[in-house]
N, C-alpha and C positions, 0 to 999 in steps of 0.2 A: 504494500500500500504506500502511496506517495504521502508527502507531508511530514515524514519522520526523518530525523537526522541525528547523528552522534557528533558532539562537539567537545573539543579539548579546552579546558579552562584552568587558569591559575587564579586561585582565590585566596583571600585573607579573611578568616573568621575571627571576630573579636569576642572574647569570652570574659565573663565576670569573674573576678578573683575568687568568689565563693565556690566556683566550679573547678578550681585548680586541681583538685584531686580526682575529678571526673571529666577530664578533657574530652575523651572520645564520645561520651554521651552528650556533652555540650555541643560538640561539633555536629553530630548527627541531628540534634534538635534544631540547630540553626539551619542546616541544609534542608531539613524536612519542611521548614516554613516556606521554602521556595516551590514546593511541589504543587502541580495543577493550577499554577498562576502564570499569566503571560508576563515574561520578563524582557524588557526592552534591551537590556545589556546582552542577553543571550539570543535575542530575536526569536523567541519561541516560548511555548509552555513546557516547563521542566516536568518530565514524567518519571525519571529515575536518575540516579547518580552512582558513581563509583569513585571513591576518594582515597588519596594517599597523602600523608604528610610529607612536604618537601624538606622539612628540617625539624629536628627535635627542639630547636631553640625558638623562643617566642619573644616578640617585641612588646615591651610594657609601655602603655600610653600614660602620660602624666594626667593627673586629675584627682578629684576627690575619691573616686573609685577607679583605681589604676587597672583598667581592662588590659588584657594582653592579646596580641594578634598572632594567630597560628596560620602559617602559609601552607596551602594545600594545592595539589594537582588533582583535577577531577575530569572524569568523562561524563558528559551529560547527554541523556536521551531527550531530544526536544521534538515538540510537535508544533508545526506552523503551516497550516493549510493555506494555499494561495489559489486565486482564480485559475480555472482550467486543470487543476489537479484532480486525480481520481481517488476517491476515498471509499471506504467500506464501513457500514454501520448496521446496527440491529434495529429493525422496524419495531417500534413500541406502540404506535397508534396510527390509524389512517382513516380517512373519510374521502368522499368524492372530491373535496376541495384541497386536501393536503395529505402528505405522508410525513410522519414524524420519526426521526431516526436518532439513535444514540451512538456516538463514535467513541471507541476506546473506553466506554463505560463512564465518561464524564462530560463529553462535549455533545451538545444537541444540534440537530440540523432539521430544517424543514424544506420540503419540496412542494411548492404550491401547484395548483391545477394547471396554470399556464406553462409550467415547466415540465409537465408530464406529457410525453409524446402521444399523439392520437392513436397509436397502435394499441395502447392499454385502455381497456374498458372497465369501468367500475361495476362490480356485481356484488349482490348479497345472496349467499347460498347457505342454507341451513344456519341462519342467524350469524354467519361469518362474512365480514366485509373483506373485499380484496380487489386487486386489479388483475385482469387476465388479458394476455396479448391476443389480438384478433388474428394475427398471422401464425402464432405458435401457441396452441392451447395449453401446453405444459409450462409455458413461461408465466408464472404467477407471482404476485407480490401480496403478501398478507402479514399480519402481526407475527413476528418471529423470523421473518425472512432476513437473510444477510444481504443487504442492498449495496450495489456499487453505483455511485453517483458522481457527477461532476460538480466541483465547487464553483459557486458564483461569487460569494463574498464571505468574509469571516470577521466577526466582531470580537476584537481582542479583549474587550472589557468583560463581556459576559460569556465568552467562549461559545458563541452561537454562530452557526453557518446557514447560508442559503444555498440550496443545491438544485441540480437539474437532471432530468432523465430524458432530455431531448436527443442526445447522441445515441447511436445504435449500440455502442459498446457499454451501455449502462443498463441496470436492471438487477434481477436476481443473480447473485454470484454463482449459485449452484447451477442454474440453467446456462449462464454465459460460459462457464468453464467446460461444460459438457458439449456446447454447440459453438465452439470458436469459429469454425468455418462458415457457419450460417450468418452470424452477425458481421463477420469480416467481409463477406461478399456483399451483404446488404449495405455496409458502410461504404464500400468501393462504388457501388451503384449510385448511392446518393451523391458522392463526390463527383462522379462522372457527369451526373445529371446537372449539378450546379455549374460544373465547368462548361458543359454544353450550352446551358442557358446564358452563361457569360459570353461565350463565343458568338451565340446567336444575336445577343444585344449589340455586340461590337460590329458584326457583319451588317446588321440592320442600320446601324449608325453610318457605316461606310457607304451603304447603298443610298441612304438619304442624302449624304454629302455629294455623291456622284450624280444623283438625280438633280440636286440643286445646281451643281456646276453645269450640267447639260442644259438645264432650263435657262440659266444665265447666258451661256454661250449662244444658244438659239435665239434668245431675245435680242442679244446684241447684233446677231447676224441679220435679224429681220429689220432692225433699225437702219442698217447700212444699205444704201442704194447702189446699184451697179453704176459704173462710170458712164456707160453709153446712155443709160436711162436719164441720168442727171443732165447730160449734154443735150439730149433731145428736149427735156423740159426747159432748159435755159434758153434754147433757140426759139 
């Protein structure tokens, strides 16, 4: 899944002197306060860490309570989804208007009706709501489905995403993984169709320009009189 990265960081953790005999616990407590929050310094949400002390010596800071700083080297697992990335999440709720997803157990995402491709039709069967593909009956989305979607936006403050199911390579992960060739071919067809439409518009524009040029030339030609005719009229 995209949106995850491992980053190396050099940190300094400041510890209260009362914790001098429990330095390891104090360090872990401080680092734990970073978890599941977006940190601008690391450019992502800290999901996990692995730390090692860079030195057994600590720098004591002057003051009423002389805190001491411990230098650390850490590997951080970060989560920072960006537009057009593919993410996977667990469908927790859905209706005809929206699909609600939880990603990695803490970040929420919503896919609204306008971002669900027309291929999917909302149905209620045996009191269970869900979306079923009109092209592939076994491609279904319901509560509990692991869903692959495209990121549209990410709110760093509340860790909330807006997603899309418009691309052909989005939908139920289980179905997509089993039918790679199907959605790949469909994706290629869509791209070729768009390219063809683009070429058609360009050719149409060229034809219009050529026609306009022809009309202009013909109009100019009509306004010009032959020399013999002008001479006859003058005499």
